[in-house]
C-alpha positions as CSV (number, residue, x, y, z in Angstrom):
1,M,16.1,-13.6,8.2
2,S,18.1,-10.2,8.1
3,D,21.0,-9.3,11.1
4,R,21.3,-6.0,9.1
5,R,20.5,-2.9,11.7
6,T,17.7,-0.1,11.0
7,L,16.5,2.9,12.5
8,V,13.1,4.7,11.6
9,V,13.4,8.6,11.5
10,H,10.8,10.9,12.2
11,I,12.4,14.5,10.5
12,S,9.3,17.2,10.0
13,S,9.1,20.1,7.0
14,S,10.8,22.7,8.3
15,V,14.1,20.3,8.7
16,I,14.4,19.2,4.8
17,G,12.8,22.7,4.3
18,D,16.1,24.7,5.8
19,G,19.0,22.1,4.2
20,E,19.2,20.9,7.8
21,I,19.3,17.2,6.1
22,A,18.8,16.5,2.5
23,P,16.0,15.6,0.8
24,P,15.7,11.5,2.2
25,Q,15.6,9.5,-1.5
26,V,15.5,5.9,-1.3
27,G,18.8,4.3,-2.6
28,A,20.9,7.6,-0.9
29,V,22.7,7.4,2.5
30,L,21.1,10.4,5.1
31,T,22.8,12.0,7.7
32,G,21.9,14.1,10.5
33,A,21.1,15.3,13.9
34,L,19.2,13.0,15.8
35,R,17.5,13.3,19.0
36,F,15.4,10.3,20.8
37,V,11.9,12.0,22.1
38,E,9.7,10.0,24.8
39,L,6.4,9.5,23.9
40,P,3.2,7.3,25.5
41,D,3.3,4.0,23.9
42,T,-0.6,4.2,22.7
43,E,1.0,6.6,20.7
44,A,1.7,5.8,16.9
45,D,5.0,4.5,15.5
46,V,6.9,4.6,18.6
47,V,9.4,2.2,19.0
48,T,11.4,0.7,22.4
49,I,15.5,1.2,23.2
50,S,17.4,0.1,24.9
51,A,20.6,2.2,25.4
52,S,23.7,4.0,27.7
53,L,22.2,7.2,28.7
54,E,25.5,9.9,29.3
55,H,24.2,13.1,31.8
56,S,25.2,16.2,29.9
57,G,27.1,18.0,32.5
58,N,23.9,20.6,32.4
59,Q,21.9,21.9,35.2
60,P,18.2,21.4,34.6
61,I,16.1,23.2,33.4
62,L,12.9,24.8,34.3
63,Q,10.8,24.1,31.2
64,Y,7.2,25.1,29.6
65,T,5.7,21.4,29.0
66,G,2.2,23.2,27.1
67,Q,-0.5,25.7,27.2
68,N,-1.5,25.8,30.1
69,S,0.9,23.3,32.3
70,A,2.8,23.8,34.8
71,R,6.4,24.0,34.5
72,R,8.7,21.0,35.3
73,W,12.2,20.4,35.5
74,E,14.0,18.9,32.7
75,W,17.5,17.0,32.1
76,S,19.3,16.8,29.3
77,G,21.7,13.2,27.4
78,L,23.2,11.5,25.3
79,L,22.0,7.9,24.6
80,R,24.5,5.6,23.0
81,G,22.9,2.6,20.4
82,D,23.8,-0.1,18.5
83,G,25.3,2.4,15.1
84,W,23.2,6.2,16.4
85,T,23.7,8.1,19.1
86,A,20.8,9.8,19.3
87,S,20.5,13.7,22.2
88,W,17.5,13.4,24.6
89,R,15.4,14.8,27.4
90,G,14.0,14.5,30.5
91,F,11.5,15.4,32.8
92,T,12.8,12.6,35.2
93,P,16.9,12.3,35.5
94,R,19.0,9.3,34.2
95,T,22.0,7.6,33.6
96,G,23.4,3.9,32.7
97,R,21.7,1.5,30.3
98,V,17.7,2.5,29.8
99,E,15.1,1.6,28.3
100,L,12.8,3.9,26.8
101,T,10.0,4.5,24.5
102,G,9.4,7.1,22.2
103,R,10.0,8.2,18.5
104,F,13.8,9.3,17.1
105,Y,13.7,12.7,15.9
106,G,15.8,14.4,12.4
107,V,16.4,17.8,13.7
108,F,18.2,21.1,13.8
109,G,22.0,20.1,14.9
110,Y,23.2,23.9,16.4
111,D,22.5,22.1,19.5
112,T,22.3,18.8,19.2
113,E,25.3,16.5,19.5
114,G,23.9,12.9,18.2
115,R,23.8,11.9,14.9
116,F,22.8,9.5,12.7
117,R,23.3,7.4,9.0
118,G,22.2,5.6,6.8
119,R,20.8,4.4,3.8
120,V,17.6,5.0,3.2
121,T,15.1,2.5,2.1
122,R,12.2,3.9,2.9
123,A,10.2,6.8,3.1
124,Q,7.1,7.5,4.2
125,L,4.9,11.0,3.9
126,V,2.5,11.3,7.3
127,S,-0.2,13.5,7.6
128,E,-2.2,15.0,10.5
129,R,-5.8,17.0,11.1
130,Y,-4.5,20.4,12.0
131,R,-8.0,22.5,13.3
132,S,-7.9,25.7,14.6
133,I,-8.4,26.4,18.8
134,P,-8.9,29.4,20.2
135,G,-6.5,31.1,22.5
136,E,-3.7,28.1,21.3
137,G,-4.1,28.6,17.4
138,W,-3.7,25.2,15.3
139,V,-3.3,22.1,16.8
140,I,-3.1,18.5,16.1
141,C,-6.3,16.3,16.4
142,P,-5.1,13.4,18.2
143,G,-6.2,10.1,16.5
144,Y,-5.6,10.6,13.1
145,R,-2.0,10.0,11.4
146,A,-1.8,8.1,8.0
147,T,1.8,7.8,5.8
148,R,2.2,6.7,1.8
149,D,5.4,5.7,0.4
150,V,7.3,8.1,-1.9
151,E,10.0,6.8,-3.6
152,K,12.2,10.8,-2.7
153,V,10.6,13.3,-0.5
154,R,10.5,17.5,-2.0
155,R,12.7,19.7,-0.2
156,I,10.0,22.2,-0.3
157,F,6.1,20.4,1.2
158,G,3.7,20.5,3.9
159,H,3.2,24.5,4.0
160,E,-0.4,24.5,2.4
161,S,-2.2,27.5,3.8
162,M,-5.0,26.7,6.5
163,R,-9.2,27.2,6.9
164,E,-9.8,30.6,7.4
165,D,-13.1,29.1,8.8
166,G,-10.5,26.9,11.8
167,G,-11.8,23.6,10.3
168,P,-9.7,19.9,10.1
169,I,-7.4,19.9,7.4
170,D,-5.3,17.3,6.2
171,Q,-1.3,18.1,5.8
172,E,2.0,15.9,5.1
173,N,3.9,17.8,7.1
174,S,7.0,15.4,8.2
175,V,8.3,12.3,6.7
176,M,8.9,8.4,8.3
177,V,12.4,7.7,6.9
178,T,13.3,3.8,7.9
179,L,17.9,3.7,7.7
180,D,19.5,0.5,7.0
181,L,22.6,1.0,9.2
182,D,25.2,-0.8,7.7
183,D,25.0,-0.3,4.3
184,V,26.7,3.0,3.7
185,P,30.1,3.4,2.4
186,P,32.9,4.0,4.9
187,L,33.5,7.6,6.5
188,P,36.1,9.1,4.9
189,T,39.5,10.3,7.0
190,R,39.5,13.5,8.5
191,P,41.3,15.9,7.3
192,S,44.1,18.2,8.8
193,I,42.4,21.1,9.8
194,V,38.7,21.0,9.9
195,P,38.0,25.2,10.0
196,G,35.7,25.9,13.2
197,D,36.2,29.8,13.8
198,V,38.3,32.3,12.0
199,A,40.0,35.7,12.5
200,A,42.4,38.3,11.1
201,A,44.7,40.6,11.9
202,G,47.9,42.4,11.4
203,G,48.9,40.7,7.8
204,V,48.1,37.0,9.8
205,T,44.9,34.7,9.1
206,W,44.0,32.2,11.6
207,V,42.4,29.5,11.7
208,L,41.3,27.7,15.0
209,D,39.8,24.2,14.4
210,A,36.5,23.2,15.3
211,E,37.4,20.2,17.3
212,L,41.0,19.7,17.5
213,P,43.3,22.1,19.9
214,L,45.6,23.0,16.8
215,V,45.0,26.2,15.4
216,V,46.9,27.7,11.6
217,S,48.3,31.1,11.3
218,I,48.3,32.2,7.5
219,D,50.7,35.0,6.5
220,T,50.4,37.8,3.9
221,K,52.5,35.4,1.7
222,G,50.1,32.2,1.8
223,I,53.0,30.4,3.8
224,A,50.6,28.0,7.0
225,T,52.8,27.7,10.5
226,E,51.4,25.0,12.6
227,H,49.9,25.8,16.7
228,V,48.9,23.8,19.1
229,L,47.5,24.6,22.6
230,P,47.5,22.1,25.3
231,D,43.8,21.2,26.0
232,N,41.0,18.8,25.3
233,V,40.2,17.7,22.2
234,G,36.3,17.9,21.4
235,D,36.1,21.7,22.8
236,T,34.0,24.0,21.4
237,R,36.5,27.1,21.3
238,S,36.9,30.3,19.3
239,I,39.7,32.5,17.9
240,W,39.7,36.5,18.0
241,A,42.6,38.2,16.3
242,T,44.5,41.8,17.2
243,D,47.4,42.7,15.2
244,A,50.2,41.3,17.9
245,G,48.3,37.7,18.2
246,C,45.4,36.3,19.2
247,W,43.2,34.9,22.0
248,V,41.6,31.1,21.7
249,G,38.9,30.4,24.2
250,G,36.2,28.3,25.6
251,V,34.8,26.3,28.6
252,D,38.4,25.7,29.7
253,G,40.0,29.1,29.7
254,M,41.6,31.8,26.8
255,F,45.4,31.3,25.4
256,W,46.9,34.0,24.3
257,F,49.7,33.7,20.9
258,S,51.8,36.5,20.1
259,L,53.4,36.7,16.8
260,G,56.5,34.3,16.8
261,H,55.5,32.1,20.0
262,E,53.2,29.0,21.0
263,A,50.7,28.6,23.1
264,V,50.6,30.5,26.6
265,R,47.4,30.0,28.8
266,I,46.1,33.1,30.4
267,D,43.0,32.2,31.9
268,S,41.0,29.6,33.3
269,L,37.8,31.7,33.3
270,P,35.8,29.7,30.6
271,A,35.6,32.4,27.0
272,H,31.8,31.6,26.2
273,V,31.2,35.2,23.4
274,G,33.8,38.1,22.8
275,A,34.3,41.1,20.4
276,I,38.3,42.5,19.8
277,N,37.4,46.8,19.9
278,D,41.3,47.8,18.7
279,D,44.2,45.7,21.1
280,R,41.8,44.6,23.2
281,L,39.3,41.8,23.4
282,L,36.1,41.8,26.1
283,V,34.5,38.1,26.7
284,C,31.2,37.4,28.6
285,T,31.6,34.4,30.3
286,G,27.7,33.6,31.2
287,D,27.6,34.6,34.8
288,P,27.6,38.7,35.8
289,T,31.6,38.9,35.5
290,W,33.1,39.2,32.2
291,R,36.5,40.4,31.7
292,I,39.0,42.5,29.5
293,Y,41.7,41.4,27.7
294,T,44.9,43.5,27.1
295,P,48.0,41.9,24.9
296,G,51.4,41.5,27.5
297,S,48.3,43.7,30.4
298,G,46.1,40.4,31.8
299,S,43.0,41.4,32.2
300,T,40.2,43.2,34.1
301,D,37.4,41.9,35.8
302,V,34.0,43.6,34.5
303,A,30.7,44.0,36.6
304,A,28.0,43.7,34.5
305,L,24.8,41.5,33.9
306,D,23.8,37.3,33.8
307,G,22.4,36.0,30.6
308,Y,21.9,35.0,27.2
309,I,25.0,36.9,24.7
310,N,22.6,37.4,21.7
311,S,25.7,40.1,20.4
312,I,28.4,42.1,20.9
313,A,29.6,45.1,18.7
314,A,32.2,47.3,19.0
315,D,31.2,51.7,19.5
316,R,34.0,54.3,19.1
317,D,36.0,53.1,22.2
318,T,33.4,50.4,24.1
319,W,31.8,47.4,23.3
320,I,27.8,47.0,23.5
321,V,26.4,43.7,24.4
322,C,23.0,43.0,23.3
323,V,21.9,40.0,27.0
324,Q,18.3,38.7,27.6
325,P,18.9,38.4,31.1
326,R,17.9,35.3,32.8
327,G,13.8,34.8,33.1
328,E,13.4,38.4,31.5
329,S,11.1,38.2,28.0
330,V,13.2,41.2,27.4
331,V,16.5,41.8,26.4
332,R,19.0,44.6,27.8
333,L,21.7,46.8,26.0
334,V,25.3,46.8,28.0
335,R,27.8,49.2,27.6
336,V,31.3,48.5,28.8
337,T,34.3,51.1,28.7
338,S,38.4,50.1,28.4
339,A,38.4,50.6,31.8
340,G,36.6,47.5,32.3
341,H,33.1,50.5,33.2
342,S,29.8,49.4,33.1
343,T,26.1,50.5,32.4
344,I,23.5,49.0,31.7
345,G,19.7,50.5,29.6
346,P,16.1,50.2,29.9
347,S,14.9,47.1,29.2
348,I,13.7,46.0,25.4
349,P,10.7,44.5,24.3
350,Q,11.5,40.9,22.5
351,L,9.8,40.8,19.3
352,P,7.0,37.1,18.8
353,R,10.1,34.6,18.8
354,G,9.0,34.2,14.8
355,H,11.3,36.6,14.1
356,G,14.8,35.6,15.6
357,Y,16.9,36.4,18.6
358,P,18.5,41.0,18.0
359,Y,21.1,40.9,17.5
360,L,24.2,44.1,16.9
361,A,25.4,45.7,13.8
362,G,26.0,48.5,11.6
363,D,28.1,52.1,12.1
364,P,26.1,53.7,14.4
365,V,25.5,50.6,15.7
366,R,22.2,49.5,15.0
367,L,20.1,47.3,17.4
368,I,18.1,44.3,14.3
369,R,14.9,42.4,15.5
370,G,13.2,40.8,12.6
371,V,12.3,43.4,10.0
372,D,12.7,46.5,12.7
373,V,16.3,48.4,12.6
374,A,16.8,50.7,15.6
375,V,20.3,53.3,16.5
376,V,21.0,52.7,19.7
377,E,20.4,55.4,21.8
378,P,23.5,56.9,24.0
379,D,21.4,56.0,27.3
380,L,21.4,52.1,25.6
381,G,17.4,52.7,23.9
382,I,16.1,52.5,21.1
383,A,15.8,54.9,18.9
384,D,12.1,55.6,17.9
385,E,11.8,56.0,14.3
386,E,13.5,53.2,12.5
387,E,15.0,51.6,9.5
388,M,13.7,48.4,7.7
389,L,14.9,45.9,5.9
390,G,13.9,44.0,3.1
391,R,13.1,40.8,4.8
392,S,13.9,39.1,8.1
393,Q,17.2,38.3,8.8
394,F,18.5,34.4,11.0
395,H,21.8,36.8,12.3
396,G,24.6,39.6,12.1
397,G,27.4,41.4,13.1
398,Q,29.6,44.1,12.5
399,L,32.9,43.5,10.6
400,G,35.5,46.2,10.6
401,D,33.9,48.6,8.2
402,F,31.1,46.3,7.3
403,A,28.0,44.2,8.5
404,W,27.0,41.6,8.4
405,T,23.5,39.0,7.6
406,I,22.4,35.7,7.1
407,G,18.9,34.0,6.0
408,H,17.0,32.3,2.8
409,P,17.3,33.6,-0.2
410,P,14.6,34.9,-2.1
411,D,13.4,33.9,-4.7
412,G,10.4,36.6,-6.0
413,T,7.4,35.5,-5.0
414,S,7.2,37.3,-1.6
415,S,5.7,40.9,-0.6
416,T,9.6,41.6,-0.3
417,G,10.8,40.4,-4.1
418,W,13.9,40.1,-4.7
419,W,15.4,42.0,-1.4
420,P,18.4,41.8,-0.6
421,L,19.3,41.1,-4.6
422,P,19.6,44.6,-6.8
423,G,17.0,42.2,-9.2
424,P,15.9,38.0,-10.9
425,V,18.4,35.9,-9.8
426,Q,18.9,32.6,-11.6
427,Y,20.4,30.3,-9.5
428,E,20.1,26.3,-9.3
429,R,17.2,25.1,-6.5
430,T,18.2,21.5,-5.8
431,E,20.3,21.8,-2.6
432,Q,19.4,24.4,-0.2
433,F,22.0,26.8,0.7
434,W,22.0,30.5,2.4
435,L,22.7,33.9,1.7
436,F,25.1,36.1,3.5
437,T,24.9,39.2,2.2
438,V,27.4,42.3,3.3
439,Y,26.2,45.7,4.2
440,D,27.6,49.5,4.3
441,A,28.0,50.1,8.0
442,S,26.7,53.8,7.7
443,T,24.2,53.6,5.6
444,F,23.1,50.0,5.8
445,T,23.2,49.5,2.0
446,P,22.9,46.3,0.9
447,L,26.8,45.4,-1.1
448,T,26.7,42.5,-2.1
449,S,25.4,38.6,-1.3
450,V,27.1,35.1,-1.5
451,P,25.6,31.7,-1.3
452,V,26.9,30.1,1.3
453,F,26.3,26.4,3.3
454,A,25.4,27.8,6.8
455,T,23.2,28.7,9.4
456,R,25.4,30.9,11.4
457,P,28.9,31.5,10.0
458,N,31.9,32.8,12.1
459,A,33.2,35.8,9.7
460,T,35.8,37.9,10.1
461,V,37.7,40.6,7.3
462,D,41.3,41.5,7.4
463,D,43.0,44.9,7.1
464,A,42.7,45.0,3.0
465,G,39.0,44.4,3.2
466,R,38.8,40.7,2.9
467,M,36.5,38.8,4.4
468,R,36.3,35.1,5.6
469,V,33.5,33.1,5.5
470,I,34.0,29.5,8.1
471,A,30.7,27.6,5.5
472,R,31.9,24.0,5.3
473,G,35.6,25.5,4.8
474,V,36.6,29.4,5.0
475,R,35.2,30.7,2.2
476,A,36.9,34.3,0.7
477,L,34.7,37.4,-0.4
478,R,35.0,40.9,-1.2
479,P,32.4,43.6,-0.1
480,D,31.7,43.9,-4.6
481,D,32.3,40.6,-5.5
482,P,28.8,40.5,-7.8
483,V,26.1,39.6,-6.8
484,M,25.3,35.5,-6.4
485,S,29.0,35.1,-7.3
486,W,30.2,31.2,-4.7
487,P,32.9,32.8,-2.3
488,V,36.5,31.3,-3.3
489,H,37.0,28.1,-1.8
490,L,40.7,28.5,0.5
491,D,41.9,25.0,0.9
492,I,43.6,25.5,4.7
493,A,44.3,21.4,5.5
494,E,46.0,21.9,1.9
495,M,47.9,24.7,2.6
496,L,48.1,23.2,6.8
497,D,49.7,19.8,4.6
498,N,52.4,21.4,2.0
499,S,53.4,22.9,5.2
500,R,53.9,19.7,7.3
501,S,56.2,18.1,4.3
502,S,58.2,20.4,4.0
503,R,59.4,20.0,7.7
504,L,59.9,16.8,6.6
């Protein structure tokens, strides 16, 4: 009888199609973000687990539970099992040792701390029956679920067209993978730095580690200098640069590096999202009070707006912030002056969820919602006359005199053709990548598009117009690079290792 540890994970076609988790193949090692969803024991393919649950520390969220259902409070945490961790959400507050029934799901990792890693011993495509219900759309019919074994899962599957008459249709929209958690090679040694954010100004490129309180500055000669923060390991941080140095901010406050000196903590206020304008930094803190920092001059509080910050853009000597106010299905634009005065604009309707979150980019500053591109008016409304992108993008922003977006690469088969590429392009399709597109800020004309492995990359541009993008490391490109050319990989870990060796 085998005592090997195993795990069964359900993965939807959208997660595989977007490249978040590789297409499962029997015999291959598979990794990804993992979530456990509680389900009744009458559901098919559920398991009962025993694990330790650590509360996330976040406040519960009043969550919608379904069509025409009342909202309920939902708690979150991290389950630790034997060879796996899984993010958890539930309508009953729990902590400590727990026993739960449900399924493990491989999911998108942007908000998921749990992880799995194992060798695929079995892959089963799961078919479910769908029927169109007036007022609800296509829903799963209970009582029908079928599986079939495959050796390898295609990256794109389960997107057949639904029947126009609304009648039932069977679709294979997920895969159920059995993993051997023991038959995997040891994890490789972590590099000396794993880039998580990058900023450039004054001839210096600053690279921030994704987890460690570590910053590397690289001068014009390519010489790397190591800096450490007196802060926690594991916290998420961001970095912003000026000619005089850089700020590093996160949940535990703000640090300042002046050139030639080490980090100094200047504030304990959390820093969630920020943007540089000239030599000043505006930081949105997750509550109605924001803050402006100036090198050597302390900080200024800004009375603003509480809500989710979608995007920030510099507009001459002010900032414009795109905010989704808490509890509202609209966005508002907030203008902040360098003196700390704020003006809140009118409500702007959000487009349906499939259009993604709105973001700001360009000069003049534009609000982009899906394919709709509208110039921001002086009163912080948007112009009636709108431009259009060729296809919807995930996200975007400003890059000095340029703008950028990230989205799916085209294949020429949709109504939008090959946009933003100038025409047909041959490229390898076996591994999912995403398209980083650079635009002229004033005309919003695409200048180049390059493949990257990131869905929401951090990006910066230096004084010479050279761009740096965080996508499996630091990638370098220019706005005049050939379309679909791979950005150059800058090996920051090697630079740091050489710097450390030279000091021995």
